[in-house]
C-alpha positions in Angstrom: 12.5 -8.3 -13.9 12.3 -9.2 -9.7 9.4 -7.7 -7.7 12.6 -5.6 -5.7 13.3 -4.2 -9.1 9.7 -4.0 -9.9 8.8 -2.1 -6.5 12.1 0.4 -6.8 11.6 1.3 -10.8 7.6 2.6 -9.2 8.4 4.2 -6.7 11.1 6.6 -9.1 8.2 7.3 -10.8 5.7 7.7 -8.3 8.8 10.2 -6.6 8.8 12.4 -10.0 11.8 10.6 -11.5 11.0 9.7 -14.8 13.3 7.1 -16.3 12.1 6.8 -19.8 15.1 8.7 -21.4 18.5 8.2 -20.9 20.7 10.6 -20.4 24.2 10.0 -22.9 26.9 8.5 -21.5 30.1 10.1 -19.8 32.9 10.8 -21.8 36.5 9.1 -20.1 37.7 12.4 -17.4 39.0 15.8 -18.3 41.4 17.2 -16.6 40.1 20.1 -16.0 35.8 20.7 -16.2 34.1 21.0 -19.3 32.4 24.3 -20.2 29.0 24.3 -21.2 28.6 24.8 -24.9 25.5 27.4 -24.4 24.4 29.3 -21.9 22.4 27.4 -18.8 19.6 29.1 -17.9 20.4 28.0 -14.4 23.1 26.1 -12.1 23.9 22.6 -12.1 25.8 20.6 -10.0 28.1 18.2 -12.4 30.3 15.8 -11.2 30.8 14.2 -14.2 32.9 14.0 -17.2 31.7 16.7 -20.9 29.6 18.9 -21.2 27.2 20.0 -18.1 24.6 21.3 -20.5 23.7 17.1 -20.7 22.9 17.2 -16.7 20.9 20.9 -17.4 18.2 18.7 -20.0 17.8 16.0 -17.3 17.6 17.9 -14.4 16.1 21.6 -15.2 14.3 20.0 -18.9 12.1 23.8 -18.6 14.5 25.5 -18.8 14.2 27.3 -15.6 15.7 29.8 -13.5 16.7 28.3 -11.0 14.3 29.5 -7.3 14.6 31.9 -4.9 11.9 32.6 -2.9 11.2 31.3 0.9 11.8 28.1 1.2 10.8 25.5 3.9 12.4 22.3 5.5 10.9 18.7 6.1 13.0 17.0 9.0 11.8 13.7 11.1 13.1 10.3 11.5 11.3 7.0 10.1 10.6 3.8 12.0 10.1 0.6 11.6 6.8 -1.4 12.8 5.6 -5.0 12.5 8.3 -8.1 13.0 11.9 -6.2 14.2 14.4 -7.4 12.1 15.9 -10.6 14.0 12.6 -12.7 13.1 14.4 -12.9 8.9 18.3 -13.1 9.3 19.8 -13.7 6.6 23.3 -16.0 5.6 26.2 -14.8 6.1 28.5 -18.2 5.1 30.6 -16.5 2.9 31.4 -13.8 4.7 34.7 -14.4 5.8 35.9 -14.8 9.7 38.1 -11.3 9.2 35.3 -9.2 8.5 33.0 -9.8 11.5 31.5 -6.4 11.2 30.1 -7.1 7.9 28.1 -10.0 10.0 26.1 -7.6 12.0 25.8 -5.3 8.9 24.1 -7.5 6.5 22.9 -10.9 8.3 19.5 -8.0 9.2 17.3 -7.6 6.4 17.2 -4.1 8.0 19.0 -1.8 9.9 17.4 -0.3 13.4 17.8 0.8 16.9 16.5 0.6 20.5 13.7 2.7 19.7 12.9 1.4 16.2 14.5 3.7 14.3 14.8 2.9 10.3 17.8 3.9 8.4 19.2 3.3 5.1 15.6 5.0 4.1 15.6 7.1 1.2 12.9 10.2 1.8 12.1 12.5 -0.8 10.1 15.7 -1.2 8.4 16.4 -5.2 5.4 17.6 -6.6 6.9 21.4 -6.0 6.8 24.5 -8.1 9.9 25.7 -9.1 13.3 24.3 -10.4 15.8 23.8 -7.5 19.5 23.2 -8.4 22.3 20.3 -6.4 24.9 22.6 -5.0 28.0 19.4 -4.5 29.5 17.4 -7.8 30.0 15.3 -5.2 28.7 12.1 -2.6 31.9 10.5 -0.7 31.0 7.0 0.8 33.3 5.9 3.6 34.4 2.1 3.5 35.2 0.6 6.8 35.3 -3.2 8.5 34.1 -4.7 4.8 31.2 -2.4 3.9 29.8 0.8 2.6 28.5 2.6 6.1 24.9 2.1 4.4 22.5 0.2 2.4 20.8 2.9 0.5 23.0 5.4 -1.7 20.9 8.7 -3.3 22.3 11.1 -5.5 21.0 13.9 -7.9 21.9 13.5 -11.4 25.1 15.3 -12.2 26.7 14.1 -8.9 29.9 11.5 -8.9 30.0 9.4 -6.0 33.6 9.2 -4.6 34.6 5.9 -2.7 37.0 6.8 0.4 38.4 3.8 1.8 38.9 4.5 5.7 40.9 1.1 6.9 43.2 -1.0 6.3 41.5 -2.7 3.3 41.3 -1.8 -0.6 38.1 -1.4 -2.4 37.6 -2.1 -5.6 33.8 -0.4 -6.0 31.5 -1.0 -9.5 28.5 0.3 -10.1 25.9 -3.0 -11.6 23.1 -1.6 -14.4 26.1 0.9 -15.7 28.7 0.6 -18.2 31.7 -1.5 -17.2 34.2 1.4 -16.6 38.6 1.2 -15.7 38.3 -0.5 -12.5 39.4 1.9 -10.2 40.9 1.5 -6.5 40.0 2.9 -3.4 43.5 2.2 -0.9 43.4 1.8 2.3 43.5 4.7 4.4 42.1 7.1 1.6 45.3 7.1 -0.6 43.8 6.9 -3.4 39.9 7.2 -4.6 37.7 5.3 -6.5 35.4 7.6 -8.5 31.9 6.2 -10.2 30.0 8.1 -12.7 26.8 7.4 -13.3 25.3 7.9 -16.3 22.1 8.3 -16.3 18.3 8.8 -14.0 17.9 5.6 -12.0 18.6 2.6 -10.6 22.4 0.5 -9.6 23.4 -2.1 -7.7 27.0 -1.1 -5.4 29.4 -4.0 -5.1 32.9 -4.4 -4.5 35.0 -6.7 -6.5 36.4 -8.5 -4.3 33.8 -8.6 -1.4 30.9 -9.7 -3.5 28.5 -9.6 -0.1 29.4 -5.7 -0.5 25.6 -4.3 -2.1 24.1 -1.1 -1.4 21.3 0.5 -3.6 22.3 3.9 -5.5 19.5 5.6 -6.7 20.1 7.9 -9.1 17.0 11.2 -9.3 16.5 14.3 -11.3 15.9 16.2 -7.6 17.9 17.3 -5.0 15.3 17.7 -2.0 15.8 14.0 -0.6 17.9 12.2 2.3 18.8 8.7 3.6 18.3 8.0 7.5 21.6 6.9 9.5 21.6 4.8 11.8 19.2 7.1 14.3 16.4 7.6 11.9 16.3 10.7 11.1 15.7 12.7 8.2 16.1 16.5 6.9 15.3 17.9 4.1 16.1 21.9 3.6 15.8 24.1 0.5 12.1 23.2 -0.4 9.7 26.1 -2.3 6.7 25.9 0.1 3.0 24.5 -0.6 1.5 21.2 -1.1 4.3 18.4 -1.6 4.3 14.9 -2.0 6.8 12.8 1.0 7.8 9.4 -0.2 10.2 6.9 1.6 11.0 3.9 0.3 13.4 1.4 2.8 15.3 -0.4 -0.7 16.2 -3.8 1.2 12.2 -4.8 2.1 10.1 -2.6 -0.2 8.6 -1.5 2.0 7.3 2.2 0.7 4.8 5.1 2.1 3.3 8.3 0.9 2.2 11.0 2.1 1.1 14.9 1.3 1.3 18.0 3.0 1.2 21.2 3.0 4.4 23.1 3.6 5.2 26.7 4.5 8.0 29.2 3.6 11.1 29.5 6.4 9.2 26.9 8.9 10.6 23.7 9.2 8.2 20.8 9.7 8.3 17.8 11.6 7.2 14.5 10.3 7.5 10.9 11.6 6.6 7.9 9.3 7.0 4.8 9.8 7.7 1.8 7.4 6.1 -1.6 7.8 7.3 -5.2 8.0 6.2 -8.9 7.7 8.5 -11.7 7.8 7.0 -14.1 6.7 5.8 -11.9 3.5 9.6 -11.1 3.5 10.3 -14.6 3.2 8.5 -14.6 -0.1 9.2 -11.9 -1.4 13.3 -13.2 -1.5 11.8 -16.5 -2.7 10.1 -15.1 -5.5 13.3 -12.5 -6.6 15.6 -15.2 -6.3 17.7 -13.6 -4.1 19.5 -17.0 -2.5 20.9 -14.6 0.1 22.7 -11.9 1.1 26.1 -13.1 -1.2 24.1 -12.5 -4.2 23.8 -8.6 -5.3 20.4 -7.4 -6.8 19.4 -7.5 -10.3 20.0 -3.7 -12.1 17.0 -2.3 -13.1 16.2 -1.5 -16.8 15.8 2.6 -17.1 
């Protein structure tokens, strides 16, 4: 297991994602959604094929009713500190000339804005009391200009990932760390989508079999109170039961993490700015120890 894998595995455990038990493997997709074999204690948003009871057993192990009390919202911005991303730009020689925008996307170790706004950061809220169900069974990922549009993807277990092409390219997505599925194509301009089914809580790496430099971390969690920052560095997480909670932030590309404990009040919005440091020399040593020669070598899948 690489240094990067160890950091991610530790974060998932701290953030309330106990990965000891692997969910059953999904069966081939059915023509119509399957009905639960038993009455579920609360709703789940399952986009996976097969009985949704198995999703419920993972995301709601205590078989609680869905939380219905007042809820809080946490929002804010994540910024970088320390060395700029330009201090550790990675080789991009294996990215073809017709994927010029991908060179800009994958060259720096992380993406930051003019005020050091930090993209691709996973922010999670855990430690609250009560079961909060996911509401959307599908997360759509739009591939364009030879990149996924993000370097970090967060799913709640039960959600499937749909990849859509928004340009003239065909994309062949695959989840490293999951059992090989039938190869599906995301055909040009959204004419055909590729559907991926993470079989368990844990960490995966999304790659493209035609463009191996295209990678993104896929983190599958047991709870829906999570968000990933965009290029503006902003995040917003709603529907949180009030009280004392843990806020965790992770930038997978560098392994930087942060944890804070705060108190949230019902029917209120709390603003929280987070800062993740970057040290170029430490990062270079980290890359070397992880055996990652360049961005063209996908990171290994974590054991779950």
